[in-house]
C-alpha positions in Angstrom: -13.8 8.7 15.7 -14.8 8.4 19.7 -14.8 4.7 19.4 -11.4 4.3 17.3 -9.4 6.7 20.4 -11.4 4.7 22.6 -9.8 1.6 21.2 -6.4 3.1 21.3 -6.2 4.2 24.7 -7.2 1.0 25.6 -4.5 -0.8 23.5 -1.9 1.8 24.9 -3.2 0.7 28.1 -2.9 -2.5 27.8 0.3 -2.7 26.0 1.7 -0.4 29.2 0.6 -3.4 30.9 2.5 -6.1 29.2 5.4 -4.2 29.0 5.3 -3.8 32.8 5.2 -7.5 33.7 7.6 -8.4 30.7 10.5 -5.5 32.1 9.9 -7.2 35.3 10.5 -10.8 34.4 13.4 -9.3 32.3 15.0 -7.7 35.4 14.9 -11.1 37.4 16.2 -12.9 34.7 19.2 -10.6 34.4 20.1 -10.4 37.9 20.0 -14.5 37.8 22.5 -14.0 35.0 24.9 -11.5 36.6 24.7 -14.0 40.1 25.0 -17.1 37.9 27.3 -16.4 34.9 29.7 -14.2 36.0 33.1 -13.6 33.6 36.1 -15.2 34.7 39.3 -16.9 34.0 41.7 -20.0 34.7 43.7 -18.1 37.1 46.6 -17.4 34.3 47.8 -14.3 33.9 46.7 -13.0 30.2 44.5 -16.1 30.4 41.1 -15.6 28.1 37.9 -14.2 29.8 35.1 -16.7 29.6 31.6 -14.9 28.9 28.8 -15.8 26.8 28.5 -17.6 24.7 31.0 -19.7 26.1 31.2 -21.1 29.7 32.8 -22.9 32.2 31.8 -26.6 32.7 31.5 -25.8 36.7 28.5 -22.9 35.6 24.7 -23.5 35.0 23.7 -24.3 31.3 22.0 -20.9 30.8 25.1 -19.4 30.9 26.2 -20.4 27.5 25.0 -21.7 23.9 25.0 -25.2 23.7 28.2 -27.0 22.5 30.1 -23.6 23.9 32.2 -25.2 26.5 35.3 -24.7 28.0 37.5 -26.4 31.0 40.3 -25.2 32.9 43.6 -27.4 33.3 45.6 -25.5 36.0 45.9 -22.3 34.8 45.4 -23.0 31.0 41.8 -22.7 29.5 41.1 -26.1 27.5 38.8 -26.4 24.6 37.3 -30.1 23.7 35.7 -30.4 20.3 34.0 -34.0 19.4 35.9 -36.3 17.4 38.9 -33.6 17.7 40.2 -33.5 21.1 41.2 -30.7 23.1 43.0 -27.9 22.7 44.8 -24.8 24.6 43.3 -21.7 24.0 45.2 -18.9 24.2 43.1 -15.8 22.9 38.7 -15.5 22.4 37.7 -12.5 20.3 34.3 -11.9 21.2 33.6 -8.8 18.5 35.0 -11.2 15.7 33.3 -14.3 17.2 36.6 -16.1 17.0 39.2 -18.2 19.3 42.5 -19.2 18.9 44.0 -22.2 20.1 47.2 -23.7 19.9 47.9 -27.2 18.2 49.8 -29.6 21.3 52.7 -31.6 20.0 51.2 -34.8 21.8 48.9 -34.5 18.3 51.2 -34.6 15.9 53.2 -38.2 15.6 54.1 -36.5 11.3 57.2 -34.7 11.9 57.5 -31.4 10.5 59.0 -32.2 6.6 62.6 -31.8 6.8 63.0 -28.0 4.6 66.7 -28.3 4.2 66.1 -29.5 0.1 63.7 -26.8 -0.4 64.7 -23.7 -1.6 62.5 -21.2 0.9 64.7 -17.8 -0.1 62.4 -17.1 -3.0 60.0 -14.2 -2.3 57.9 -15.4 -4.9 55.2 -17.8 -3.4 55.2 -21.2 -4.6 51.3 -23.0 -5.7 52.3 -24.8 -2.2 52.1 -24.0 1.1 52.8 -25.7 4.5 50.4 -25.4 7.1 49.2 -27.0 10.3 45.1 -27.6 10.7 43.1 -29.6 13.0 42.3 -32.4 10.7 39.1 -34.9 11.5 41.7 -37.5 12.8 43.2 -35.2 15.3 47.0 -35.2 13.4 48.9 -32.7 11.5 48.1 -32.5 7.5 51.3 -30.9 6.0 50.8 -29.7 2.0 53.5 -31.4 0.5 56.4 -29.9 -1.8 55.6 -31.3 -5.4 59.2 -32.1 -6.3 59.8 -34.6 -3.3 59.3 -38.3 -3.7 55.7 -39.5 -2.0 57.6 -42.5 -0.5 59.7 -40.7 2.1 56.4 -40.0 3.4 56.1 -42.5 7.0 53.5 -44.8 6.3 51.0 -43.6 8.7 50.9 -39.9 7.6 47.8 -39.6 5.1 47.2 -37.7 2.0 44.5 -35.6 1.6 43.4 -32.7 -1.0 42.2 -30.1 1.6 43.8 -27.7 2.1 43.6 -24.7 4.6 45.0 -21.5 2.9 46.9 -18.7 5.4 44.7 -15.8 5.9 46.5 -12.3 4.5 45.1 -10.3 7.4 47.6 -13.0 9.8 50.3 -11.2 7.7 50.8 -7.6 7.9 52.4 -7.2 4.6 52.6 -10.2 3.6 53.3 -9.6 -0.4 56.9 -8.9 1.1 57.1 -11.9 3.2 60.1 -15.2 1.9 58.2 -18.6 1.5 60.8 -19.2 4.8 59.9 -17.1 7.1 56.0 -17.8 6.4 56.7 -21.2 7.1 59.3 -20.5 10.0 56.5 -18.3 11.7 53.9 -21.5 11.1 56.2 -23.4 13.0 56.9 -21.5 16.0 53.5 -20.3 16.8 51.3 -23.7 15.9 47.9 -22.3 16.3 45.2 -21.9 14.9 42.2 -19.2 14.9 38.4 -21.1 14.2 35.4 -19.2 14.4 32.0 -19.9 15.4 28.6 -19.7 14.5 25.2 -20.4 16.2 22.2 -19.5 14.7 20.2 -16.5 16.6 23.0 -15.7 18.3 26.5 -14.4 16.9 25.0 -11.7 15.0 23.0 -10.4 17.7 26.1 -10.6 20.2 29.1 -9.7 17.6 26.6 -6.3 17.4 26.5 -6.5 21.2 30.2 -7.1 21.8 31.0 -3.9 19.4 28.6 -1.6 21.2 30.7 -2.0 24.3 27.8 -4.5 25.8 27.7 -7.6 27.6 25.6 -10.2 25.3 23.6 -13.2 27.5 20.7 -15.4 26.7 16.8 -15.0 28.1 15.7 -18.9 28.3 11.9 -17.7 28.7 12.0 -16.2 25.2 14.6 -18.7 23.6 16.6 -15.6 22.2 19.8 -13.2 23.4 19.8 -9.6 24.3 22.4 -7.1 25.2 22.8 -5.8 28.5 25.0 -2.6 29.6 28.3 -4.7 31.5 27.4 -4.8 35.2 23.8 -4.0 34.6 21.3 -4.8 37.4 18.4 -2.6 38.1 15.9 -2.3 35.1 14.5 1.2 35.6 10.7 1.2 34.8 8.9 4.1 33.8 5.8 2.9 33.1 3.3 4.8 35.5 4.2 8.2 34.4 4.4 7.7 30.9 0.8 5.9 30.7 -0.3 8.9 32.5 1.2 11.7 30.2 -0.7 9.5 27.3 -4.0 9.5 28.6 -3.7 13.5 29.8 -2.8 14.4 26.5 -5.1 12.0 24.6 -7.7 13.3 26.7 -7.3 16.5 25.5 -7.4 15.7 21.8 -10.7 13.8 22.2 -12.1 16.8 24.5 -11.0 19.2 21.5 -12.3 16.8 19.2 -15.9 16.5 20.3 -15.9 20.1 21.3 -14.8 20.8 16.7 -17.2 18.4 16.1 -19.9 19.9 17.8 -19.3 23.5 16.6 -19.1 22.2 12.9 -22.3 19.9 13.1 -23.8 23.5 14.5 -22.9 25.3 11.9 -24.1 22.7 9.4 -27.5 22.8 10.9 -27.6 26.3 10.8 -26.6 26.2 7.1 -29.1 23.6 6.2 -32.1 25.4 8.4 -31.4 29.1 6.6 -31.6 27.0 3.4 -34.8 25.4 4.2 -36.5 28.3 5.7 -36.4 30.3 2.0 -36.7 27.5 0.3 -40.8 27.9 0.7 -43.8 24.7 1.9 -44.5 24.2 -2.0 -41.8 22.2 -3.0 -40.6 18.2 -1.5 -41.8 16.8 1.7 -39.8 17.4 4.8 -39.9 14.4 7.0 -38.5 13.5 10.4 -35.1 10.8 11.0 -38.3 8.4 12.9 -40.2 8.6 10.3 -37.2 7.8 7.9 -36.7 4.5 9.9 -40.5 3.7 9.7 -41.0 3.7 5.8 -37.2 2.0 5.3 -38.3 -0.6 8.4 -34.8 0.6 9.6 -33.0 0.7 6.4 -33.8 -3.1 6.2 -33.0 -3.1 1.9 -29.8 -1.3 1.0 -30.0 -0.7 -2.6 -26.7 0.5 -3.4 -23.7 2.6 -2.1 -22.5 5.6 -3.2 -19.4 8.6 -2.7 -22.2 10.4 -0.4 -23.8 7.7 1.5 -26.0 4.7 1.1 -29.3 3.9 -0.6 -32.2 2.3 1.0 -35.3 1.0 -0.7 -38.7 2.7 1.5 -42.4 3.0 1.4 -44.3 6.2 1.6 -47.4 6.6 3.9 -49.7 6.1 0.7 -47.8 3.0 -0.3 -45.4 4.7 -2.9 -42.2 3.1 -2.9 -39.1 4.9 -2.8 -35.4 5.4 -2.5 -33.3 6.6 0.6 -30.5 8.1 0.4 -28.7 9.0 3.9 -26.0 11.2 3.3 -22.4 10.5 5.6 -22.2 13.7 8.6 -18.6 13.9 7.4 -18.9 14.6 3.8 -19.4 18.0 2.8 -21.1 20.1 5.4 -24.3 19.9 4.3 -23.4 21.3 0.4 -24.2 17.8 -1.0 -27.7 18.3 0.9 -28.3 21.7 -0.5 -27.1 21.0 -3.9 -29.5 17.8 -4.6 -32.6 19.6 -2.8 -31.5 23.2 -4.5 -31.4 21.8 -7.9 -33.6 18.6 -8.5 -36.0 19.6 -6.0 -37.6 22.3 -8.1 -37.2 20.5 -10.9 -39.6 18.3 -12.5 -38.7 16.2 -16.1 -39.4 13.1 -17.7 -35.6 12.2 -17.7 -34.9 14.0 -14.6 -35.2 11.5 -11.6 -37.6 13.4 -8.7 -36.6 14.1 -5.3 -40.0 13.4 -3.6 -38.8 14.1 0.3 -35.9 15.3 2.7 -35.2 14.8 6.3 -33.1 17.0 8.1 -33.1 16.1 11.8 -30.0 17.4 13.7 -27.0 16.4 12.0 -29.1 13.1 10.3 -29.5 14.2 6.7 -31.1 12.6 3.3 -33.2 12.6 0.5 -35.8 10.8 -0.5 -36.4 9.9 -4.3 -39.0 8.0 -7.0 -37.8 4.3 -6.6 -36.6 2.8 -10.0 -36.1 -0.6 -10.5 -34.4 -1.2 -13.0 -31.5 0.5 -11.6 -28.6 2.2 -13.3 -27.7 2.0 -17.1 -24.2 0.8 -16.0 -25.7 -2.4 -15.5 -26.4 -2.9 -19.1 -24.2 -1.5 -21.5 -21.7 -3.3 -19.9 -23.6 -6.5 -20.1 -21.9 -7.5 -23.4 -18.9 -9.3 -21.2 -18.9 -13.1 -21.3 -19.6 -13.1 -17.7 -22.3 -10.9 -17.8 -25.8 -12.8 -17.7 -27.2 -9.4 -18.7 -29.3 -9.0 -22.3 -27.6 -6.2 -23.8 -29.9 -3.6 -25.6 -30.1 -3.7 -29.4 -29.0 0.0 -31.1 -32.3 1.0 -31.6 -32.7 1.3 -27.6 -29.5 2.6 -26.7 -30.6 5.6 -29.5 -33.5 6.0 -27.4 -31.4 6.0 -24.1 -29.1 8.6 -25.2 -32.0 11.1 -26.9 -33.3 10.8 -23.1 -30.1 11.8 -21.4 -29.6 14.3 -24.0 -32.5 15.8 -23.4 -32.5 15.9 -19.6 -29.1 17.7 -20.1 -30.8 20.0 -22.6 -33.7 20.6 -19.6 -31.0 21.1 -17.0 -28.9 23.9 -19.0 -31.6 25.7 -20.7 -35.1 24.8 -19.4 -35.0 26.0 -15.4 -34.7 29.4 -14.1 -31.3 29.4 -13.1 -28.6 27.0 -15.3 -27.7 23.6 -13.7 -24.5 21.8 -14.2 -24.1 18.3 -13.6 -20.4 17.9 -13.7 -20.8 13.9 -12.6 -22.5 12.5 -15.9 -21.7 8.7 -16.0 -23.5 5.5 -16.3 -23.8 5.0 -12.8 -25.7 8.2 -12.1 -28.4 7.3 -14.7 -31.1 5.5 -13.7 -33.7 3.3 -15.6 -37.7 3.0 -15.0 -39.9 0.3 -15.5 -39.8 1.1 -19.3 -36.2 1.2 -19.2 -36.8 5.3 -20.0 -33.6 7.2 -18.8 -33.3 9.5 -15.8 -30.3 11.7 -14.6 -29.6 11.9 -11.0 -26.6 12.3 -8.2 -26.8 15.8 -8.3 -24.1 16.1 -5.2 -21.5 18.3 -7.5 -24.1 20.0 -9.5 -23.7 23.9 -9.7 -26.4 26.3 -10.3 -26.1 29.7 -12.3 -27.4 32.0 -14.5 -29.1 31.4 -17.7 -26.5 33.7 -19.2 -23.6 32.7 -17.3 -20.9 30.6 -19.4 -18.1 30.7 -17.5 -18.2 28.9 -13.9 -15.9 29.1 -10.8 -15.2 25.7 -10.0 -12.2 25.4 -6.7 -11.4 21.7 -7.5 -11.5 19.0 -10.0 -14.1 16.9 -8.5 -16.2 14.2 -10.8 -15.2 10.2 -12.4 -12.1 10.0 -13.9 -12.1 9.3 -17.5 -15.8 11.4 -18.1 -14.1 14.7 -16.1 -13.6 17.6 -18.8 -10.2 18.4 -19.3 -10.6 22.4 -18.8 -11.9 21.5 -15.4 -7.9 20.3 -14.6 -6.8 23.2 -16.2 -7.2 26.6 -17.5 -5.0 25.8 -20.2 -7.7 23.5 -22.2 -10.1 26.3 -21.5 -13.0 27.5 -19.1 -15.2 25.3 -17.2 -19.1 26.0 -18.8 -22.0 23.9 -20.0 -20.2 22.6 -22.4 -18.0 20.2 -19.8 -21.5 18.2 -18.9 -20.8 17.9 -23.0 -17.4 15.8 -22.6 -18.9 14.0 -19.8 -22.1 12.8 -22.0 -20.1 12.3 -24.9 -18.1 9.7 -23.4 -20.6 8.2 -21.6 -22.1 8.1 -25.6 -19.1 6.2 -26.6 -19.6 3.5 -24.0 -22.8 3.1 -25.2 -21.9 2.6 -28.5 -18.8 0.4 -27.6 -20.2 -1.3 -24.6 -16.9 -0.6 -22.8 -15.4 1.4 -19.7 -14.2 4.9 -21.1 -10.6 4.9 -19.3 -7.4 6.9 -20.3 -4.5 4.7 -21.2 -2.1 6.2 -18.9 -4.7 5.4 -15.7 -5.6 1.7 -16.7 -3.5 0.6 -19.2 -0.5 2.0 -21.0 -0.6 -0.4 -24.3 -4.4 0.8 -24.9 -5.3 3.3 -27.7 -7.0 6.6 -26.9 -10.9 5.4 -27.2 -12.0 8.3 -29.2 -9.2 8.5 -31.3 -9.6 4.8 -32.1 -13.1 4.7 -33.1 -12.4 8.0 -35.0 -9.5 6.0 -37.1 -12.6 3.4 -37.6 -14.8 5.2 -39.1 -12.4 7.6 -41.3 -10.0 4.7 -42.5 -12.8 2.2 -42.9 -15.8 3.9 -42.5 -17.6 1.2 -40.6 -17.4 0.3 -36.4 -15.8 -2.7 -35.4 -18.1 -3.7 -32.4 -18.4 -7.1 -30.7 -22.0 -7.5 -31.6 -23.8 -8.5 -34.6 -26.4 -6.2 -36.0 -28.4 -5.1 -39.2 -27.5 -2.7 -41.4 -30.1 -0.3 -40.3 -28.3 -1.1 -36.6 -24.8 0.1 -38.0 -26.4 2.8 -39.4 -27.5 3.9 -35.9 -23.7 2.7 -34.1 -22.0 4.9 -36.5 -24.9 8.1 -35.7 -23.8 7.7 -31.7 -20.0 7.5 -32.6 -20.0 10.6 -34.5 -22.3 12.8 -32.2 -19.8 11.7 -29.5 -16.8 12.2 -31.4 -18.7 15.6 -31.7 -19.2 15.9 -28.2 -15.4 15.0 -26.6 -13.4 17.7 -28.7 -10.5 18.7 -26.2 -11.5 22.4 -27.3 -14.5 23.5 -25.7 -15.5 26.1 -28.2 -16.1 22.8 -31.1 -18.1 20.7 -28.7 -21.9 21.4 -29.3 -24.8 22.6 -27.0 -26.7 20.0 -25.9 -30.0 21.4 -28.2 -27.3 20.6 -31.0 -26.6 17.5 -30.1 -30.0 16.1 -29.5 -30.7 18.0 -33.2 -27.9 15.6 -34.4 -29.4 12.4 -32.2 -32.7 13.1 -33.8 -32.1 13.6 -37.5 -29.8 11.0 -40.0 -26.4 9.7 -40.5 -26.7 11.5 -43.7 -26.7 15.4 -42.1 -23.5 14.6 -39.7 -20.4 16.0 -40.8 -17.1 14.1 -39.6 -15.5 16.2 -36.9 -12.0 16.9 -36.2 -9.9 14.2 -34.7 -10.1 14.2 -31.0 -6.5 15.0 -30.4 -5.4 14.6 -26.9 -2.4 17.4 -26.7 -0.6 15.7 -23.8 -2.1 13.3 -21.5 0.8 13.9 -19.1 -0.5 16.5 -17.0 -0.1 17.0 -13.5 -4.4 16.7 -12.0 -3.6 18.0 -8.5 -2.4 21.1 -9.9 -6.0 22.6 -10.1 -6.3 26.0 -10.6 -8.5 28.3 -8.0 -10.5 29.9 -10.8 -11.1 29.2 -14.3 
């Protein structure tokens, strides 16, 4: 965190430095622009003002956009268009990006058509209009009235199909005008309004003019900018703002360091107080220096968990171990205390053994027996085509299920205090050299008396897909040891199906709820549809595991068996099992963020 704050300070100061340099360059450009490109006219009274993006031909090139040049002929402003001649400019609208030019008589060798034979008194517009436009050959183009003869037109006048319609905005109340009035107005005005469009300039300058500012072009950055009319000085406030920011950031860093130090101190006191009452007959305590030595400076990483990383190490007596380094920012020491307080005092063949721990200042670690075959997750999801791991057969899966069930049964009934794991899942089941399962990761575990059936939880913690519904809401029941039974049932369904379990609204809206799918297969077809070839005995084992799992995942905790009863069912025969009720889900749309304070 401290490094991040230092980086933020450095980046801010660097950006302020760059901004100051950029502001100086911008100030120089504005001063040069105002000096070299002042707004001007050609001298005539009421003549159009010439400013960016237009420029007078006598001004530097950066005063206007390319091709936007105006010249003066006496008091008249002239626009010269390539291959179209020159036109007198009567008005320039910078807000609309439009320029109005007058059509000179010298450009009209074809006279206006004699209108005497056309009835112009009708208020209805005919489908033909008489308009003046600038053509590519500098001549007038007329839309000819259809009732006249074409051979009456002079031979040097050309006929074209291009039509320029009269913009309605040029004639207020145009619907009430007669054709005669429109034609006469065009003849008198002999003007046309052109719009200009220059990429990266027109839109910026239109907005700029609408805001009452002046548009100018930065040659160094090749883009347009807005400035206040007559602006000459750009105020620089970089120094004071940077100083204020640094002072504020320094105060925040100081407060952060102080609070972090106080928090770590409180955590150390809590951990040391726990260890003082823990006794000396339990797992060995090591220093952080010893930890670095046994892991060869944390050279080999075995995995990454929610509370930290796991490294391979060797004890001084040569015993291989797995060292779990707990992250400082997680749990305020609760993960450490939970693990030491639970598995540190128990010994069972199906529970991973805690051999030692480290609590050295703010550094904390747990030292477990090393299990070379990693987690069960690696093996039960290996039926996919992309996996190279040989999957277990059904008889081995049954052995593993019984081992896990016995381990959970021991946690619930075999210790001085009942231990609720609250995170049973394949990832937390490790396998020893002979593939015997061992329950691990007690970071979410909770101790309670053996006669206590209801547990208080302040948050829904665990892994989605394995968390019992009552942990989310008291509407589904009370939190108890039956919550571990539900998680075990979901794990067993994964053992049988060889696929991950997930609620459909979370991963796949189109996929059926897996326990219901298994139930339907067993009831309607009396068999399971699995992706592996099985013998008759293996099919019987799969059915038994599935039925026991369906008992364990009952939505109502009251309908779930205890772990002792679960072990009995797994050890018994398929014929002794009754089919459980359908694992009906009353509502999968509940809000998982609304968790009761007590259940």
